[in-house]
C-alpha positions as CSV (number, residue, x, y, z in Angstrom):
1,X,32.0,-2.2,-7.9
2,X,29.9,1.0,-7.9
3,X,27.5,1.8,-5.0
4,X,23.9,2.4,-5.6
5,X,22.3,5.4,-3.9
6,X,18.7,5.2,-2.9
7,X,16.4,7.9,-1.7
8,X,13.0,7.7,-0.2
9,X,10.7,10.5,-1.2
10,X,7.4,11.3,0.4
11,X,4.8,13.5,-1.2
12,X,1.2,14.2,-0.5
13,X,0.0,14.3,-4.0
14,X,-2.5,11.4,-3.5
15,X,-3.6,12.4,0.0
16,X,-6.1,15.1,1.0
17,X,-5.3,18.8,0.8
18,X,-5.4,19.0,4.6
19,X,-3.0,16.2,5.3
20,X,0.3,16.7,7.1
21,X,3.7,16.0,5.7
22,X,3.7,12.7,7.6
23,X,0.8,11.2,5.6
24,X,1.3,8.0,3.7
25,X,-1.1,6.8,1.0
26,X,-1.7,4.3,-1.7
27,X,-4.1,4.5,-4.7
28,X,-5.3,1.7,-6.8
29,X,-6.2,1.3,-10.5
30,X,-9.9,1.1,-10.1
31,X,-10.7,4.3,-8.2
32,X,-9.4,3.5,-4.8
33,X,-7.5,5.5,-2.3
34,X,-6.3,4.9,1.3
35,X,-4.3,7.3,3.4
36,X,-3.3,7.7,7.1
37,X,-2.1,10.8,8.8
38,X,-0.1,10.0,11.9
39,X,-0.1,13.7,12.9
40,X,-3.9,13.9,13.3
41,X,-4.7,10.2,13.7
42,X,-7.1,10.3,10.7
43,X,-7.4,7.4,8.4
44,X,-9.3,7.4,5.1
45,X,-10.3,4.6,2.7
46,X,-12.4,5.1,-0.4
47,X,-13.3,2.3,-2.7
48,X,-15.1,2.7,-6.1
49,X,-15.3,0.7,-9.3
50,X,-14.6,3.7,-11.5
51,X,-11.4,3.9,-13.5
52,X,-8.9,6.3,-12.0
53,X,-9.1,8.6,-15.0
54,X,-12.8,9.2,-14.1
55,X,-12.8,8.8,-10.3
56,X,-9.9,11.1,-9.5
57,X,-11.5,14.4,-10.4
58,X,-15.1,13.3,-9.9
59,X,-14.9,11.5,-6.5
60,X,-11.5,10.8,-5.0
61,X,-9.9,14.2,-4.8
62,X,-13.0,16.1,-3.7
63,X,-14.0,13.6,-1.0
64,X,-10.4,13.1,0.2
65,X,-9.9,16.9,0.4
66,X,-13.2,17.3,2.3
67,X,-12.3,14.7,4.9
68,X,-8.8,15.9,5.4
69,X,-9.8,19.6,5.9
70,X,-13.0,18.9,8.0
71,X,-11.2,17.4,11.0
């Protein structure tokens, strides 16, 4: 029987530009994003009704970056 190897990979692609490497996040299909940065104690939730293809560049990334770099 062969063994299955698993690897857990974290990346900050969905979190704000100022987030630490410890940030975890989840984005939804209708323009939503939530992340938490344990290194700074900052938590962020943004809910929209826009589809991601519109919301990501228009709202989600700019607001998430602004929040993560302002604190």
